[in-house]
C-alpha positions as CSV (number, residue, x, y, z in Angstrom):
1,M,0.1,0.0,0.0
2,E,1.1,3.4,-0.7
3,K,0.7,6.7,1.4
4,F,-0.4,10.0,-0.2
5,K,-1.0,13.4,1.2
6,F,-3.0,16.0,-0.2
7,R,-5.0,19.3,0.6
8,A,-8.9,19.6,0.3
9,E,-11.2,22.5,0.3
10,C,-13.7,20.8,2.7
11,L,-14.5,17.6,4.5
12,R,-17.1,16.8,1.8
13,D,-14.6,16.7,-0.9
14,V,-12.6,14.2,1.1
15,E,-15.9,12.1,1.9
16,E,-16.5,12.0,-1.8
17,L,-13.0,10.6,-2.8
18,V,-13.1,8.2,0.1
19,R,-16.5,6.8,-1.0
20,V,-15.2,6.3,-4.6
21,I,-12.0,4.7,-3.8
22,N,-12.6,2.8,-0.6
23,H,-12.4,-0.6,-2.2
24,G,-10.5,-3.1,-0.2
25,G,-9.8,-0.7,3.0
26,M,-7.9,2.1,3.2
27,E,-6.5,4.6,6.2
28,V,-7.4,8.3,6.4
29,N,-6.0,10.8,8.7
30,M,-7.2,14.7,8.4
31,T,-6.0,17.8,9.8
32,F,-8.0,21.0,9.7
33,F,-5.7,23.8,9.5
34,D,-7.9,26.7,8.1
35,L,-11.6,25.7,8.2
36,P,-13.2,24.4,6.1
37,D,-9.6,23.6,4.4
38,L,-7.7,20.6,5.6
39,V,-4.6,18.3,4.9
40,V,-5.1,14.4,4.4
41,T,-3.1,11.6,4.5
42,V,-4.5,8.3,2.9
43,L,-2.9,4.8,2.9
44,T,-4.3,3.1,-0.2
45,H,-3.6,0.3,-2.8
46,H,-4.6,2.7,-5.6
47,S,-1.9,4.7,-7.7
48,L,-1.3,8.5,-7.8
49,E,-2.7,8.4,-11.5
50,T,-5.9,6.6,-10.2
51,L,-6.4,9.2,-7.3
52,I,-6.0,12.0,-9.4
53,E,-8.5,10.7,-12.2
54,E,-10.9,10.0,-9.6
55,A,-10.5,13.4,-7.8
56,N,-11.0,15.0,-11.3
57,R,-14.4,12.9,-11.9
58,I,-15.7,14.3,-8.5
59,D,-17.6,17.8,-8.9
60,D,-15.2,20.6,-7.4
61,C,-12.6,18.2,-6.0
62,H,-9.7,19.9,-8.2
63,V,-7.4,21.0,-5.0
64,I,-7.3,17.3,-4.2
65,A,-6.3,16.4,-7.7
66,Q,-3.7,19.3,-8.1
67,T,-2.0,18.7,-4.6
68,I,-2.0,15.0,-4.1
69,Q,1.6,13.7,-3.9
70,P,3.3,10.5,-2.3
71,I,3.8,11.6,1.2
72,M,7.6,12.1,0.8
73,E,7.0,14.4,-1.8
74,Y,4.1,16.5,-0.8
75,T,4.6,20.2,-0.7
76,G,1.0,21.4,-0.5
77,E,1.5,23.3,-3.8
78,R,-1.1,23.2,-6.8
79,E,-0.1,21.6,-9.8
80,W,-2.6,23.4,-12.2
81,S,-2.1,21.1,-15.2
82,R,-3.8,18.2,-13.4
83,S,-7.1,19.6,-13.3
84,G,-9.7,19.4,-15.9
85,V,-11.0,22.9,-14.5
């Protein structure tokens, strides 16, 4: 399993992503830093590419798609080319 980290604009965005990708179990940890924004770590068997693709399919989850990285590479910076917005 791989560990990833990302920013999200609100808890609903995280809940939607977890609902879509939670097949086979996963671990999710959230830190609220400036409500409603939060930083999330997720341990999952999905690839980075799959997580980006799934986040882009969910309405208004572009911040997740733009910031998700393997935990050791996470900067919190948005990768603008990753979103269909």
